[in-house]
N, C-alpha and C positions, 0 to 999 in steps of 0.2 A: 670070650671076646677078648681079642688080640689089641695089645696096645699099639699107637702109632710107631712106626719107625722113624729115627731122626736121619734125616737126609743131609741136612747143612744149616749153618747159622750165617748171618750176613749182619755185621755193624756198619751203622752210617748214623748220617743226620737227615732231617726233614721237617720243615715247619720250624727251624731253630732250635730243636730239641735232639738230644740222641734217641737212635731208634735201632731195634734189634729185631731182625727177622727170623723165625726159624721155619724151616722147610721140612714137611712130614710126609710120609706115606702109610696110608691106611686101607686096606684092600678091602674093608667093610662098607665104604662109602661110595657112591655111584662115580664120583670123581676123586679117585683115590691120592692125587697128588695135590698139596695145599701148602700155603706160606700163612704164618700169623704174625702181626708186628706188635710191640709193645703198645703202639698207639690205638690198638683196636681193630685196625683194617685187617681183612683176610682175604684170600683169593684161593680158588680151586680149579684144579685143571685135570682133564681124563689121561693125561699123557706127561712125562717129564719135558716135552719140549715146552719151551716158553717160561717154566717154573723157576729157572734160575735168572733169566733175562729180567723177567717181571719183579723177582724179589731184589735183586740188584738195584733195579733203577728205583724201586720205592725206597730204598736206603742211601741212595746215590743219583738224586733227580737232576736231570739235565737242566739246562737253562729254559728250555721250552717247557718242560714240565713244571718249572716254578712259575713261569709266567702264566701258564694255564690256570695253575692253582689259585694264583692271586686275583684273576681275571673272574674266574668262578667266586671267588670269596667276596667281591666286590660289587657282583650283580646281586648278591641276596638281599 
Protein backbone atom coordinates (compact mmCIF):
# COMPACT_ATOMS: atom_id res chain seq x y z
CA UNK A 1 0.00 0.00 0.00
CA UNK A 2 1.42 3.36 -0.99
CA UNK A 3 1.30 6.54 1.03
CA UNK A 4 -0.50 9.57 -0.40
CA UNK A 5 1.77 11.98 -2.27
CA UNK A 6 1.82 15.54 -0.96
CA UNK A 7 0.82 18.09 -3.63
CA UNK A 8 0.54 21.35 -1.72
CA UNK A 9 -0.48 23.20 1.41
CA UNK A 10 -2.73 26.25 1.66
CA UNK A 11 -2.80 28.50 4.71
CA UNK A 12 -5.60 30.96 5.38
CA UNK A 13 -8.63 31.70 7.53
CA UNK A 14 -12.29 30.84 7.53
CA UNK A 15 -15.00 31.06 10.15
CA UNK A 16 -12.70 33.38 12.11
CA UNK A 17 -10.00 30.74 12.70
CA UNK A 18 -6.72 29.75 11.11
CA UNK A 19 -7.07 26.95 8.56
CA UNK A 20 -4.55 24.76 6.76
CA UNK A 21 -5.52 22.66 3.76
CA UNK A 22 -3.27 19.83 2.59
CA UNK A 23 -3.71 18.56 -0.98
CA UNK A 24 -2.68 14.97 -1.74
CA UNK A 25 -2.75 12.33 -4.45
CA UNK A 26 -3.37 8.64 -3.76
CA UNK A 27 -3.69 6.35 -6.80
CA UNK A 28 -5.43 3.67 -4.73
CA UNK A 29 -8.61 5.78 -4.32
CA UNK A 30 -11.35 6.03 -6.99
CA UNK A 31 -10.85 9.82 -7.01
CA UNK A 32 -7.10 10.14 -6.43
CA UNK A 33 -6.85 13.90 -5.80
CA UNK A 34 -8.07 15.26 -2.48
CA UNK A 35 -7.65 18.01 0.06
CA UNK A 36 -8.25 17.92 3.79
CA UNK A 37 -8.62 20.92 6.10
CA UNK A 38 -7.72 21.23 9.77
CA UNK A 39 -11.40 22.08 10.38
CA UNK A 40 -12.35 18.53 9.34
CA UNK A 41 -13.70 19.30 5.87
CA UNK A 42 -12.42 17.24 2.94
CA UNK A 43 -13.11 17.00 -0.78
CA UNK A 44 -11.98 14.58 -3.53
CA UNK A 45 -11.51 15.03 -7.28
CA UNK A 46 -11.02 12.65 -10.24
CA UNK A 47 -8.38 14.99 -11.79
CA UNK A 48 -6.24 17.93 -10.68
CA UNK A 49 -8.67 20.32 -12.37
CA UNK A 50 -10.46 22.23 -9.64
CA UNK A 51 -8.31 20.90 -6.79
CA UNK A 52 -6.19 24.03 -6.34
CA UNK A 53 -9.08 26.44 -6.85
CA UNK A 54 -11.29 24.59 -4.38
CA UNK A 55 -8.57 24.34 -1.71
CA UNK A 56 -7.65 28.02 -2.15
CA UNK A 57 -11.28 29.18 -1.85
CA UNK A 58 -11.74 27.08 1.28
CA UNK A 59 -8.91 28.95 3.03
CA UNK A 60 -9.61 32.30 1.33
CA UNK A 61 -13.42 32.50 1.03
CA UNK A 62 -14.85 35.27 -1.10
CA UNK A 63 -17.44 37.68 0.28
CA UNK A 64 -20.14 35.67 -1.49
CA UNK A 65 -18.85 32.43 0.10
CA UNK A 66 -18.97 34.03 3.56
CA UNK A 67 -22.51 35.33 3.00
CA UNK A 68 -23.69 31.89 1.85
CA UNK A 69 -22.16 30.28 4.93
CA UNK A 70 -23.83 32.79 7.28
CA UNK A 71 -27.20 32.38 5.56
CA UNK A 72 -27.01 28.60 5.85
CA UNK A 73 -25.98 28.92 9.52
CA UNK A 74 -28.94 31.18 10.37
CA UNK A 75 -31.44 28.91 8.59
CA UNK A 76 -30.52 25.95 10.81
